[in-house]
C-alpha positions, 0 to 999 in steps of 0.5 A: 580164737575163731577165725571166719573164713569159707572153710571155717565158721565164725563165732558159734551162733553167728550167721549171715542175715541175722535179724529176721532172716529165715532159710525159707524167706530171707528178709532184711531191713534194707537200704532204700537203694539196695534190696538185700533179699533180692541180692541174696536170692540172685546169689543163691540161684546163680551159685546153684545153677553154676554148681549144677553145671559143675556136677554135670560136667564132672559126671560126664568127664570123670573129672577127679583130682584123686583119680588124676593122681592115681592115674599117674601113680598107677598107670602113668596116664596124665589125661585127667591131670591135664583136665585139672591143670587146664581148669586151674589155668582158666580159673587163674586167668579169670580171677586175675582178669577181674582183679585187673579190671578192679571188680574184685580184690584177693584180700577180700577172700580167705586165701589172700590175707596177710596171715600165712598159716603154712603149717596148717596148710601142710598138715591139713593138706596131707591129711586130706590127700590121704583121706581122699584116697581112702574115701575113693575121691575128694569132696567134690567127687564124693558129691558127684558119686552120691549123685550117681547112686554111690551109697559108699560116698553117702557115708563119706559125705556124712563122716566128712561133714561131721568131722569138718564141723568138729574141726570148725567148732568142736573138739578137733577145733580146739586142737587145731587152734592151739597147735598148727594154727598157732604157727604162722607168718604175718606178711607186710601185704596180702599173700597173693602174688600180685600183692606181694610183688606190688609191695616189692616192686612198686608196680600196681597190683592190677598190672601184676594181676594181668601179667601173672594171671595171663602168664601163669594161667596161659602156661597151665592151659598150654601145658594141658593142650600140648598132647593129643589127650589134652586136646580130647573133647572131654579134657577140654570140656572139663578144663574149660567148663570147670574153670569157667564155673570157678570164675563164675562163682567168684563173680557171683559172690564178689560182684553180684553179691557185693554190697558196699554198706550192709544196713545192719552193720554199716560195713561192706558185705558179701551176701549169702556167704558163711565167711562174710567174705567173697567165696567160690566153690569149696567142698569141706566146710560147706558139707558141714553147713549143709548137714547143720542146715538140714538138722536144724532146719526149723531154727530160723538162724540157719539160713541158705548160703552159697556153700550150701546151695553149691553142695546141693547143686553138684549132687543135682547136676551129677544125678541129672546127668547120670539119670539122663544117660542111664548111668545111675547105679546103686553101689554099696560096700564090698566088705568090712575093710572097704567100709573102714577105709571110707569111714576113715577117709571121710574123717581125714578129709573133714579134719584136713580140709578145714585145717588146710582151708580147703580141698582140691577144689577149694584150695586147688582151684578157687584158692590157686586162682587167687595166687595165694601162697597158702593155696600152693602149699596146701595143694602140694601137701594134698598131692603128697598125701595122695601119693603116699596113700596110693603107694601104701595101697600098692604095697599092701596089695603086693604083700597080699599076693 
C-alpha cells in the first residue's frame, strides 16, 4: 500500500544509497564511468545553495502564499499574489522548456503519473489551507520564520514534521491509504497536460510542452506585471527569483542527478532523492525526513537527501539575511489560544500536505510547473481552505467585539 513519492515515503526501512552509504560519507560501488558519490555530493550542494537563495529572497520580499491570500481577503491587496503567480509562470516556462528540449520528463515526477488521486488532492489541500492560516504560514514560510527567530514557527515545524511522518507511515497513513487514496482515476497517459493532449491530438509531447509552457507561463507573468505593484522591485525579485530556484532544483535533480543505470539496481535513478524520482522544492514530507535524520543520525541507513538539505538551506538563507539586515527578532506565543492555533495548524499542514502530495510550494509551484492535473486540484483546495479559515477568523473577531 505504500506509494513512493516526494511527499510520501517508500516502504519502511527503504532509503537511497543502501549498501554502505552513510549520512557523512556517501560511498557507492559505482560503475567505471559514473562516480555516484560525486554526483550525490554535487546534487546536495547545488540543492542547498539554491535553497539558501530561496530563503534569503523570501525573507527579503515577504514571499508567502498564506500572506498573499490573506492580503486579498482582508485588504483587497493583490501584490503578494502577483509575486506567487509570477514565480508560477517562470517555473512553468522553465520546466516545460526542459521537457521540450528532451532534458526531463514529467512522468518521472510524482506529479505526472497516470494515477490521479483527485480526492486526496481535494481533502489534503483543504486541510493544508486551513492549517497554514492557523499556523501563520505554509511550510516554506514556517522555515523562513524560524530563520528569522520566530519560536512559534519552530513549534509548528516540529508538529508539522511529526504529523507528516505519521501520515507517511503511521496511524494517519493507514487512514489515508484506506480512504481518500483508494479513490482515484487511472488515465491512459501521464496526467500532465502535454501528455494528455498529445494522446488526444497526436501532437508530440515536446511541441505541446513548448506551446503550453510558453502560453500558460507567459500569461501568468503578463498578469503579474500588468499593474504597477506587480512591477515593483520586490515583486519582480520574488517572482523571478523563486521561480528560477524551482526550475534550478528541477535541473539539479532531473539532469545533474540523473543516472541511466544505477550499479546497485541496474535501473535508472535520480540520485539523492527520497522518492527515487525527480524532485524539486517541497516542504512537508522533507520536514519529516529532516527530523528523522536528526533523531536517527547514528543510523547509517539515514542519509542526506535533496529534501533534507533544502529544508536546512531555506532556514540558513532566511537567517543569514535577517542577521545581515538586523531584522532577526525572537518571537514567542501571545497566549494559550495562540499556542493552540499553531499546534493545530502544524498538525493539519502535516496531514494535509502529505495527503495532497505537497504544499503551496510542492504543489503550488513545483507541481504546477509540470502542468499536472492533481497539482491544479490541490492548489485550488489549498486556497479554498485558506479562505474559509481566514473568513472564520474574521467572524470570530467580530463576535468578540
